[in-house]
N, C-alpha and C positions, 0 to 999 in steps of 0.2 A: 330702692330695694336694698342697697348696702346698709342703710340705716336699720332696716328690719332685721337683717342677719346679725348686725352688731347687737341690737336689743335682744334678739333671740338667744344669742350666746350668753348675754348677761343675766337674763331672767330664767333661762331654762332650768338651772339647778334648783331655784326656788320653787318653780312650778312643779318640778318632779316630786317635791315633798307633798304637794297637793295631789299628784297622781297616785302616790302610795296610799293616801287616805281614801281617795276615790275608789281604788280597787278593794280596800278593806270594807268600805261601806257596801259596795256592790256585791261582793262575795258573801258577806255576813247576812245581808238582807235577802239575797237569793236563796241561801240555805234555809233561812227561817220561813220565807214565803213558800218554799217547796214543801217543807214539813207540814206547815199549817194548811196549805192548799190541798195536800193529799188527805189530811184529816177531814177537812170540810167536804171534799169530794166523796170520801168513803161514807160519811154520814148521809150525804144526799142519796147515794145508791144503796144504802143498807136495807131498804125495804121497811124500816121502822119509821112510822109516820112522824113521831115526836122528834126523832133525830133529824129526819129530812127537813122538817119545818124549821127546826132550830138552826140548822146549817144554812138554809135558804135565807132566813132572817139575818143571820150574821153577815152573810155575803152581801146582802142588799144594804145593810147599814154601813159596812166597810166601803163599798163602792160609792156610797152617797156622801162620804166625807172627803173633802180635798186633802191631798197628802200634806200640804203645808199646814193645814189646821190640825191634823193628827200629830205632826211633829211639834207644833206649838203646845198642844195639850200634854204630850208626854214630857216635854222639857220644862215648861213653865207652870203647868197646873198640877202635875203629879207630886211635886214637892209639897204642895199645900195639903195633900192627902197622906203625907208621910213617906212617899216613895221618891227618892232623889236619884236621877239617872245622869250620867255624864252626857255631854253632847253627842259623842260617838255612839254610846249605847242607845240613846233616844233615836238617833238617825237610823241605826240598823233595825231597831224594833219598829219604828214607824213605817219605814219603807217595806219591811218584811210583812207587817200586818196589812198594809195597803195593797200590796201585790198578791197576797195570799188569796184574795177574792178572785183575781183573774186567773191565778194558777188553778184554783179549785174548778173553775168553769172549763179550763183546758183539760184537766184530768178527768172530770166527769164526762166530757164529750168523748174522750179516748176510751173510757171504760164502756160507755153505752154503745160505742161503735162495734164492739166485739159481738160476734154472732151469738144470740141467746141459746142457740142449739148446743154450743160448746159448754155453756154453763149448765144446761140441763143434763148433758152427757156426763159432766164431772160429778154432778150431784147424784146422778143415778148409780154411780159406782161407789157412793158412800162419802164423797168429799163434802165437808161442811162449807159454809159460806166463806169463812176466812181462808181456808185452804184452797178453795176454788179461785178466790181473788189472787192469792199469792202465787199459785202455780199455773193458772190458766189465763186469767184475765189481765193482770197487771203486766206480765212480760210482753204481751202483744200490744197492750195499750201504750206502753212506753214508746214503741216505734211510731205510733200515730201522733203522740204528743210532742215528740222531739222538735219538729219545725216551729210550732207556736211557742214552745219553751225557749227556743233560741231567740225568738222575737222579744220575749219577756226579758231575757238577759240584756238585749240591746237597750230596751226602754229603761230598765233599771240602771244601767250604766249612765244614761243621760239624766235620769231623774235623781241620781245621787247628788246632782248639783243643788237640789233643794235643801240638802243638809247644811248648806252655807247659811241658811236663814236662822239656824240655831247655833251658829258659831263654829261649826265643824270646818276646819281649815283645809277643805278639799280643793280640787283644782279651780273651780269657779271662784271661790272666795279668795284664794291666793292671787288669782288674776285681778280680781277687783281691788285687793289691797295694793298690789303693785301699780295698777293703773291710777289709783287715787293719789299715790305718793309721787309718781313720776310724770303723770299727765300724758303718758304715751299710750292712749287708749287703743289706737289702731294696731300698733305692734303687739301689745299685750293680748288683746282679745282675738286677734288673728292667730297668734300662737296657741292660745287656749283652745280655739276651735280646731286647729290642726291636731292638737294632742288628743282631743276627744275623738276626732275622726280616725286617728291612728289606732286608738283602742277599739273603736267600733268595727273597723274593716275586718279584722279576723273573725269577729262574731257574725258579721254579715255573710262572709264566705262560708262559715260553718253552717248557718241556717240554709244557705243555698244547697250545700252538700246534703243536709238532711232532707230537704225537699226533693232533690233528685233521686235519692235513695227510696223515699216514700213513693215517688211517682213510678218507679220501676216495679213496684209490687202489684 
């Protein structure tokens, strides 16, 4: 145990650099997936068949491609097409696109859970589709969507480790580099696991809070 704490004190500052990049990738991809997911969801519930079919097709395609393949495509293939992304940009874009499909389904479920009578009442007093969404549907849907949204945050934090496959020096890759140079696999990866857990626990507690609030309604 003494050996572990000595190694932890030595490696912690280096791993914290990886934590910083992990947080950047997680927040960046979360914001992107939220925006794209909301766009896909709004297309699905727009009532316009062409938009709904396009959105459903995009979601199915995105869900059918493994995240790691999407990352490889963005980082290694896009330069052949004239678009060069940094590893960090490719990681945020890839994770954001990948998770936008799951966000879209969460948002769509939240929107469709709102009583249709409220929509009809809003339209009966002259509100258009977009105004009805903005003032009546979306504010209520947000409360429904918060618990699954929190779960997505947790999954994205953990899946940010896949950015290491395209050389983003986040926490997982920093741990791998330290372990390969020191051969202290047990100490390094135990510390890496504890650091991921430390970042995840506040999100887990936040999700529980959202679930309890939702359950009281």
